[in-house]
C-alpha positions as CSV (number, residue, x, y, z in Angstrom):
1,M,-67.0,1.9,-60.5
2,R,-68.2,5.2,-59.2
3,L,-69.5,3.6,-56.1
4,W,-66.2,1.9,-55.6
5,Q,-64.4,5.2,-56.0
6,Q,-66.7,6.9,-53.4
7,W,-66.1,4.0,-51.0
8,H,-62.3,4.2,-51.5
9,D,-62.3,8.0,-50.9
10,L,-64.4,7.6,-47.8
11,I,-61.9,5.1,-46.3
12,C,-58.6,6.3,-47.7
13,G,-59.1,9.9,-48.6
14,K,-59.7,11.8,-51.8
15,G,-58.0,10.6,-54.9
16,E,-57.8,7.1,-56.3
17,D,-54.1,7.3,-56.8
18,C,-51.8,8.5,-54.1
19,L,-48.8,8.9,-56.3
20,P,-48.2,11.0,-59.5
21,D,-47.4,9.3,-62.7
22,P,-45.1,7.5,-63.4
23,A,-44.5,6.7,-59.7
24,G,-48.1,5.5,-59.3
25,D,-47.7,3.3,-62.3
26,R,-44.5,1.8,-60.9
27,L,-46.2,1.2,-57.5
28,N,-49.2,-0.5,-59.2
29,A,-46.9,-2.7,-61.3
30,A,-45.1,-3.7,-58.1
31,I,-48.4,-4.5,-56.3
32,R,-49.5,-6.5,-59.3
33,Q,-46.3,-8.5,-59.2
34,E,-46.8,-9.0,-55.4
35,E,-50.3,-10.3,-56.2
36,F,-48.8,-12.8,-58.5
37,E,-46.2,-13.8,-55.9
38,A,-49.2,-14.3,-53.5
39,L,-50.7,-16.7,-56.0
40,R,-47.5,-18.7,-55.9
41,L,-47.6,-18.7,-52.1
42,T,-51.2,-19.7,-52.2
43,L,-50.4,-22.7,-54.5
44,G,-47.8,-23.9,-52.0
45,L,-50.2,-23.4,-49.1
46,R,-53.0,-25.2,-50.9
47,L,-50.8,-28.2,-51.8
48,G,-49.7,-28.5,-48.2
49,V,-53.3,-28.1,-46.8
50,C,-54.7,-30.5,-49.4
51,A,-52.1,-33.1,-48.4
52,I,-52.9,-32.7,-44.7
53,V,-56.6,-32.8,-45.2
54,A,-56.3,-35.9,-47.4
55,V,-54.4,-37.7,-44.6
56,I,-57.0,-36.6,-42.0
57,L,-59.9,-37.7,-44.1
58,T,-58.2,-41.0,-44.8
59,V,-57.6,-41.6,-41.1
60,E,-61.1,-40.5,-39.9
61,M,-63.3,-41.7,-42.7
62,G,-61.3,-44.5,-44.2
63,L,-61.6,-45.9,-47.7
64,P,-63.6,-45.7,-49.9
65,L,-65.4,-42.8,-48.3
66,A,-62.3,-40.5,-48.5
67,F,-62.1,-41.1,-52.3
68,N,-64.9,-38.6,-52.8
69,Y,-62.9,-35.8,-51.4
70,Y,-59.7,-36.6,-53.2
71,G,-61.2,-35.3,-56.3
72,Y,-62.2,-32.0,-54.7
73,L,-58.7,-31.6,-53.2
74,G,-57.1,-32.2,-56.5
75,A,-59.4,-29.6,-58.1
76,F,-58.4,-27.1,-55.5
77,A,-54.8,-27.6,-56.2
78,F,-55.3,-27.4,-59.9
79,S,-57.3,-24.2,-59.6
80,A,-54.4,-22.5,-57.8
81,Y,-52.0,-23.8,-60.4
82,L,-54.2,-22.6,-63.2
83,Q,-54.4,-19.1,-61.6
84,M,-50.6,-19.0,-61.3
85,L,-50.3,-19.8,-65.1
86,L,-53.0,-17.4,-66.3
87,R,-52.7,-14.4,-63.9
88,K,-49.2,-13.4,-64.6
89,P,-48.8,-9.6,-64.6
90,E,-48.6,-9.4,-68.3
91,L,-51.5,-11.8,-68.9
92,D,-53.9,-10.9,-66.0
93,Q,-57.4,-9.8,-67.1
94,P,-60.3,-8.4,-65.0
95,W,-62.6,-11.4,-65.7
96,M,-60.1,-13.7,-64.0
97,H,-60.6,-11.9,-60.7
98,W,-64.3,-12.8,-61.0
99,L,-64.0,-16.3,-62.3
100,F,-61.5,-18.0,-60.0
101,P,-63.1,-17.0,-56.7
102,F,-66.4,-18.4,-57.8
103,I,-64.7,-21.6,-59.0
104,D,-63.0,-22.1,-55.7
105,M,-66.1,-21.4,-53.7
106,A,-68.2,-23.6,-55.9
107,L,-65.7,-26.5,-55.3
108,L,-65.7,-25.9,-51.6
109,T,-69.5,-25.7,-51.4
110,G,-69.9,-28.8,-53.5
111,A,-67.5,-30.7,-51.3
112,I,-69.7,-29.7,-48.3
113,V,-73.3,-30.1,-49.6
114,L,-73.1,-32.7,-52.3
115,P,-73.7,-36.3,-51.2
116,N,-70.8,-38.7,-51.0
117,P,-71.4,-41.5,-53.6
118,F,-69.2,-43.9,-51.6
119,D,-71.4,-43.4,-48.4
120,P,-74.0,-46.2,-48.2
121,S,-75.9,-44.5,-45.3
122,P,-75.5,-40.7,-45.6
123,L,-76.6,-38.3,-42.8
124,P,-79.5,-36.0,-43.3
125,P,-78.5,-33.2,-45.8
126,P,-79.1,-30.2,-43.4
127,M,-76.4,-31.6,-41.1
128,Q,-73.9,-30.7,-43.8
129,L,-74.5,-27.1,-43.1
130,G,-73.0,-27.2,-39.6
131,F,-71.2,-24.3,-38.1
132,D,-67.8,-26.0,-38.5
133,T,-68.2,-26.2,-42.3
134,I,-68.8,-22.4,-42.6
135,L,-65.4,-21.9,-41.0
136,Y,-63.7,-23.4,-44.2
137,V,-65.5,-20.7,-46.2
138,A,-64.2,-18.0,-43.8
139,L,-60.7,-19.4,-44.1
140,F,-60.8,-19.0,-47.9
141,V,-62.0,-15.4,-47.5
142,V,-59.1,-14.7,-45.1
143,L,-56.6,-16.3,-47.4
144,S,-57.7,-14.0,-50.2
145,A,-56.2,-11.1,-48.3
146,L,-52.7,-12.4,-49.0
147,G,-52.8,-10.9,-52.4
148,Q,-53.1,-7.3,-51.0
149,S,-56.1,-6.7,-53.4
150,A,-59.3,-5.4,-51.9
151,R,-61.1,-6.3,-55.1
152,T,-60.1,-10.0,-54.7
153,V,-61.2,-10.0,-51.1
154,L,-64.6,-8.5,-52.0
155,L,-65.1,-10.9,-54.9
156,T,-64.1,-13.9,-52.8
157,T,-66.6,-12.7,-50.2
158,L,-69.3,-12.3,-52.8
159,A,-68.6,-15.7,-54.2
160,A,-68.7,-17.3,-50.8
161,I,-72.2,-15.7,-50.1
162,V,-73.6,-16.7,-53.5
163,C,-72.2,-20.3,-53.5
164,W,-73.2,-20.9,-49.8
165,T,-76.7,-19.6,-50.6
166,A,-76.9,-21.8,-53.6
167,G,-75.7,-24.8,-51.5
168,T,-78.4,-24.0,-49.0
169,L,-81.1,-23.9,-51.6
170,Y,-79.8,-27.3,-53.0
171,I,-80.2,-28.8,-49.5
172,L,-83.7,-27.4,-49.2
173,M,-84.6,-29.1,-52.5
174,Q,-83.7,-32.5,-51.1
175,P,-86.6,-34.9,-50.1
176,G,-87.7,-34.6,-46.5
177,V,-85.9,-31.3,-45.8
178,S,-87.9,-28.4,-44.5
179,L,-87.2,-24.7,-43.8
180,A,-87.7,-23.7,-40.2
181,L,-89.1,-20.1,-40.1
182,N,-89.5,-19.5,-36.5
183,T,-90.4,-15.8,-36.2
184,G,-90.7,-15.8,-32.5
185,N,-88.0,-15.9,-29.8
186,I,-86.9,-19.5,-29.1
187,I,-86.2,-18.4,-25.5
188,H,-90.0,-18.4,-24.9
189,M,-90.2,-22.1,-26.0
190,S,-90.2,-24.8,-23.5
191,V,-86.9,-26.6,-23.0
192,P,-88.0,-29.8,-24.8
193,D,-89.4,-27.8,-27.7
194,R,-86.3,-25.7,-27.9
195,I,-84.0,-28.8,-28.0
196,A,-86.2,-30.4,-30.6
197,Y,-86.1,-27.3,-32.7
198,I,-82.3,-26.9,-32.5
199,L,-81.5,-30.6,-33.0
200,D,-83.9,-31.4,-35.8
201,P,-81.6,-32.9,-38.4
202,W,-84.1,-32.5,-41.3
203,S,-84.7,-28.8,-41.0
204,V,-82.7,-25.8,-42.3
205,R,-83.0,-23.0,-39.7
206,L,-83.1,-19.6,-41.4
207,G,-82.1,-18.0,-38.1
208,E,-78.8,-19.8,-38.3
209,I,-78.0,-19.5,-42.0
210,L,-78.5,-15.7,-42.3
211,P,-76.2,-14.8,-39.4
212,R,-73.5,-17.0,-40.9
213,L,-73.8,-15.2,-44.3
214,I,-73.8,-11.8,-42.6
215,L,-70.7,-12.9,-40.6
216,I,-68.9,-13.9,-43.8
217,G,-69.8,-10.6,-45.4
218,M,-68.5,-8.6,-42.4
219,I,-65.3,-10.6,-42.4
220,G,-64.8,-9.8,-46.1
221,M,-65.7,-6.1,-45.7
222,L,-63.3,-5.7,-42.8
223,L,-60.5,-7.5,-44.6
224,A,-61.1,-5.4,-47.8
225,V,-60.9,-2.2,-45.7
226,A,-57.7,-3.4,-44.0
227,V,-56.1,-4.2,-47.4
228,M,-57.2,-0.8,-48.9
229,R,-55.7,1.1,-46.0
230,S,-52.5,-0.9,-46.1
231,R,-52.1,-0.2,-49.8
232,H,-52.9,3.5,-49.2
233,L,-50.3,3.6,-46.4
234,I,-47.7,2.0,-48.7
235,A,-48.5,4.6,-51.4
236,R,-48.2,7.5,-49.0
237,Q,-44.9,6.1,-47.6
238,V,-43.5,5.7,-51.1
239,E,-44.5,9.2,-51.9
240,S,-43.0,10.5,-48.7
241,E,-39.7,8.7,-49.4
242,R,-39.8,9.9,-53.0
243,A,-40.2,13.5,-51.9
244,R,-37.5,13.1,-49.2
245,R,-35.1,11.8,-51.8
246,N,-35.9,14.7,-54.2
247,L,-35.4,17.2,-51.4
248,S,-32.1,15.5,-50.3
249,R,-30.7,16.2,-53.7
250,H,-30.9,19.9,-53.0
251,F,-30.9,20.2,-49.2
252,S,-29.0,18.7,-46.3
253,P,-30.9,15.8,-44.7
254,H,-32.0,17.7,-41.6
255,I,-33.2,20.6,-43.7
256,A,-35.1,18.2,-45.9
257,E,-36.8,16.9,-42.8
258,Q,-37.8,20.4,-41.8
259,I,-39.2,21.2,-45.3
260,E,-41.2,18.0,-45.4
261,Q,-42.9,19.1,-42.1
262,M,-43.6,22.7,-43.3
263,D,-47.2,23.6,-43.7
264,E,-46.6,26.2,-46.4
265,A,-45.7,25.2,-50.0
266,I,-42.0,25.2,-50.8
267,G,-42.7,27.0,-54.0
268,Q,-44.4,29.9,-52.3
269,V,-42.7,33.2,-53.2
270,K,-40.8,34.8,-50.3
271,S,-38.1,37.3,-49.6
272,L,-35.3,36.8,-47.1
273,S,-31.6,37.4,-46.6
274,A,-29.2,34.5,-47.2
275,A,-25.6,33.7,-48.2
276,V,-25.0,32.7,-51.8
277,L,-21.9,30.7,-52.8
278,F,-20.5,30.1,-56.3
279,A,-17.7,27.6,-56.8
280,D,-16.1,27.0,-60.2
281,L,-13.1,25.2,-61.6
282,V,-10.5,27.6,-63.1
283,G,-9.4,26.8,-66.6
284,F,-11.3,23.6,-66.9
285,T,-12.1,24.1,-70.5
286,Q,-8.5,23.5,-71.4
287,I,-8.4,20.4,-69.2
288,A,-11.5,19.0,-70.8
289,D,-9.9,19.5,-74.3
290,D,-7.0,17.3,-73.2
291,H,-9.3,14.4,-72.0
292,T,-11.8,12.1,-73.5
293,P,-15.5,12.8,-72.9
294,E,-15.7,9.9,-70.5
295,Q,-12.7,11.2,-68.5
296,T,-14.1,14.7,-68.4
297,V,-17.4,13.5,-67.1
298,G,-15.6,11.4,-64.5
299,I,-13.7,14.4,-63.2
300,L,-16.8,16.5,-63.0
301,R,-18.7,13.7,-61.1
302,E,-15.8,13.5,-58.6
303,V,-15.7,17.3,-58.1
304,H,-19.5,17.7,-57.8
305,Q,-19.6,14.9,-55.3
306,R,-17.0,16.6,-53.1
307,L,-18.5,20.0,-53.4
308,G,-22.0,18.8,-52.8
309,R,-21.0,16.9,-49.7
310,A,-19.4,20.1,-48.3
311,V,-22.6,22.0,-48.9
312,H,-24.9,19.3,-47.3
313,E,-22.6,18.7,-44.3
314,N,-22.8,22.4,-43.5
315,S,-26.6,22.8,-43.7
316,G,-26.6,24.4,-47.1
317,T,-28.9,24.1,-50.2
318,L,-27.4,22.9,-53.4
319,D,-29.3,25.0,-55.8
320,K,-27.8,23.8,-59.1
321,Y,-24.8,22.4,-61.0
322,L,-23.2,24.8,-63.4
323,G,-21.2,22.7,-65.7
324,D,-17.8,22.6,-63.9
325,G,-19.2,24.5,-60.8
326,I,-22.1,24.8,-58.4
327,M,-24.3,27.4,-56.9
328,A,-25.3,26.9,-53.3
329,S,-27.2,29.0,-50.7
330,F,-27.2,29.1,-46.9
331,G,-30.4,30.3,-45.2
332,T,-32.9,29.0,-47.8
333,P,-35.7,28.1,-47.7
334,Q,-35.6,29.2,-44.1
335,A,-33.2,31.6,-42.5
336,G,-31.0,30.2,-39.8
337,Q,-28.9,31.7,-37.0
338,R,-25.5,30.7,-38.5
339,D,-26.0,31.0,-42.3
340,A,-22.8,33.0,-43.0
341,S,-20.8,30.8,-40.7
342,C,-22.0,27.6,-42.4
343,A,-21.3,29.1,-45.9
344,L,-17.7,29.9,-44.9
345,L,-17.3,26.4,-43.4
346,A,-18.6,24.9,-46.6
347,A,-16.1,27.0,-48.7
348,R,-13.2,25.9,-46.5
349,A,-14.3,22.3,-46.8
350,M,-14.5,22.6,-50.6
351,L,-10.9,23.9,-50.7
352,R,-9.6,21.1,-48.5
353,E,-11.4,18.6,-50.6
354,M,-9.9,20.0,-53.8
355,D,-6.4,19.9,-52.1
356,L,-6.9,16.3,-51.3
357,L,-8.1,15.5,-54.8
358,N,-5.1,17.3,-56.3
359,R,-2.7,15.3,-54.1
360,Q,-4.2,12.2,-55.6
361,R,-4.0,13.6,-59.1
362,T,-0.3,14.6,-58.6
363,L,0.5,11.0,-57.6
364,L,-1.1,9.9,-60.9
365,R,0.7,12.6,-62.8
366,Q,-2.5,14.3,-63.7
367,V,-3.1,18.1,-64.1
368,P,-4.2,19.7,-60.8
369,L,-7.6,21.4,-60.5
370,H,-8.0,24.9,-59.2
371,L,-11.2,25.9,-57.4
372,A,-12.5,29.5,-57.2
373,V,-15.2,30.4,-54.6
374,G,-17.2,33.6,-54.2
375,I,-19.7,34.3,-51.4
376,H,-22.0,37.3,-50.8
377,F,-24.8,37.9,-48.3
378,G,-27.9,39.9,-49.0
379,P,-31.6,39.9,-49.8
380,L,-33.1,37.3,-52.1
381,T,-36.4,36.3,-53.7
382,L,-37.2,32.6,-53.7
383,G,-39.9,30.9,-55.8
384,N,-40.7,28.5,-58.6
385,I,-40.1,29.6,-62.1
386,G,-40.7,27.9,-65.5
387,D,-43.8,26.7,-67.2
388,E,-46.1,23.7,-67.1
389,S,-43.5,21.4,-68.6
390,R,-40.6,22.3,-66.3
391,V,-40.5,24.0,-62.9
392,E,-37.4,25.0,-61.1
393,F,-36.9,26.3,-57.5
394,A,-34.9,29.5,-58.1
395,L,-33.1,32.3,-56.2
396,I,-33.5,35.7,-57.8
397,G,-31.8,39.0,-56.9
398,E,-28.7,41.2,-56.9
399,T,-27.1,39.0,-54.2
400,V,-26.9,36.1,-56.6
401,N,-25.3,38.3,-59.3
402,V,-22.8,39.7,-56.9
403,A,-21.8,36.3,-55.6
404,H,-21.2,35.1,-59.2
405,R,-19.1,38.2,-59.9
406,L,-17.0,37.6,-56.9
407,E,-16.3,34.1,-58.0
408,Q,-15.2,35.4,-61.4
409,M,-13.0,38.1,-59.9
410,T,-10.9,35.5,-58.1
411,R,-8.9,35.0,-61.4
412,S,-7.8,38.6,-61.6
413,L,-7.2,38.8,-57.9
414,N,-5.2,35.5,-57.8
415,A,-7.5,34.3,-55.0
416,Q,-9.2,31.0,-54.3
417,L,-11.8,32.5,-52.0
418,C,-13.5,36.0,-52.3
419,L,-15.9,37.4,-49.7
420,S,-17.9,40.5,-49.7
421,Q,-17.8,43.0,-46.9
422,A,-21.6,42.4,-46.4
423,F,-20.8,38.7,-45.9
424,V,-18.0,39.4,-43.4
425,D,-20.3,41.8,-41.5
426,K,-22.9,39.1,-41.2
427,L,-20.2,36.7,-40.1
428,A,-19.0,39.1,-37.4
429,E,-22.6,39.5,-36.2
430,E,-23.0,35.7,-35.9
431,T,-19.7,35.3,-34.1
432,R,-20.1,38.4,-31.9
433,G,-17.2,40.1,-33.4
434,D,-14.8,37.2,-33.4
435,M,-12.9,37.4,-36.7
436,G,-10.7,34.4,-36.3
437,A,-12.5,32.6,-39.1
438,V,-11.0,35.1,-41.6
439,R,-7.6,35.8,-40.0
440,D,-5.8,34.3,-42.9
441,M,-7.6,36.4,-45.4
442,V,-6.5,39.7,-46.9
443,T,-8.7,42.8,-47.0
444,L,-8.7,44.8,-50.3
445,K,-9.6,48.4,-50.8
446,P,-13.0,49.0,-52.4
447,Q,-13.1,47.2,-55.7
448,P,-15.4,47.9,-58.7
449,I,-18.0,45.2,-59.3
450,R,-19.4,44.8,-62.7
451,G,-23.1,45.7,-62.7
452,L,-22.9,47.7,-59.4
453,R,-22.5,51.5,-59.1
454,D,-20.6,51.5,-55.8
455,R,-17.3,49.9,-55.1
456,M,-17.2,47.0,-52.6
457,V,-14.6,46.1,-49.9
458,L,-13.5,42.5,-50.6
459,W,-11.8,39.8,-48.5
460,I,-9.7,37.3,-50.3
461,L,-7.8,34.1,-49.5
462,P,-4.7,34.3,-51.9
463,R,-4.1,31.3,-54.0
464,Q,-0.9,29.5,-53.0
465,P,1.3,27.7,-55.5
466,L,0.3,24.1,-55.7
467,G,2.6,22.0,-53.5
468,S,3.8,24.8,-51.3
469,E,3.8,24.4,-47.6
470,A,1.2,27.1,-47.2
471,D,-1.1,24.9,-49.3
472,A,-0.9,21.9,-47.1
473,P,-4.3,20.8,-45.7
474,E,-5.0,21.9,-42.2
475,A,-7.9,22.3,-39.9
476,A,-10.2,25.1,-40.9
477,P,-10.3,28.2,-38.6
478,T,-12.9,27.7,-35.9
479,I,-16.1,29.8,-36.3
480,H,-17.5,30.6,-32.9
């Protein structure tokens, strides 16, 4: 087993499993099921091949000579059927992987080397070991690769070498058969001697048998390597897709692609400046009390889907869901050139989505939902926090706290969107002084922020009465 592991690592890289549990277990279970499906395919192929061979033998040899091979053909078909019955994923045992290849190769070798009892004048036994007969053995080795199991290929190759060697020894034990051990080069023989040596029907030439066995071994080894590498490639592809799906839950698709190609670990602690956005439903506790748990969860799923889509479509990172709200960041894990612009676009998209949702709820005579959004821009610390049982990618710093405070202040300010002056300054830097994106917002005098010593200038988008003309959906202001 240790030798097998070393060989596997040499060919496919370190580590026997490419996937972490339980993903690796699921992949192995899927491959085992695929191996079983290969057995079903093999059964169908064998039945078809046996039928074709039976017809060919009947036409070429006639009866009763073909009767001898009908039994072998039936045994081949029954062996495949027996494997399909016994090697189901829940019943498969390691010893079966050893037993059936040897049974198949023993049947094939017996059909080739054993005398035909219906043949009154058989050919010399060594003629049974012709080059064309070894091709049937090679065919079985190639077919064993259908199961995508390197172990099955190697065991089939081993069974082929052992059984063919045993068949050769059986031929050598027959009366009148000799072993030709010509240690010299037959090229130096005279032409008549060379022809006599090659065409002697009663001699088994070691110089022909050994290369054939080596050829079978090489075919099996190459197929096993190909199967191992294909399985390793599948495992790596599954792991890549699993990682991409996990990243896509937090990042927009193109950012997930960038992170996947990053050389540094995503969990590496770093400091940068980014925009942090908090969005929360106002008064949702009362709404939840008036609905069943199923209805409440349905509302949250709808809201989260809309808010998350707005974040991802604007190159943001969905950091976490917060009950009836979300936390998102723009400029993580890598800072961009338009992080503040993307954050404001996402906030505008969220408000439009909530307006559309409320129009649907109004038609259904349901209570409207009010969204509050707060955004701040500033320095952050990124890194993994937690313990060995749970790890979370977190943003830490005063910027996060301020953004959360701004979202909470929208209640007292009767606003649906609240921006800090630091965020607006960054927005102006990105747009080269074009303030059209905030032309519909109101600038407030410096306001006290809980947890901060200094007051902060705020920009708010006043909340309009639901159903008013000012609240009608319109295109978001363009950010240049």
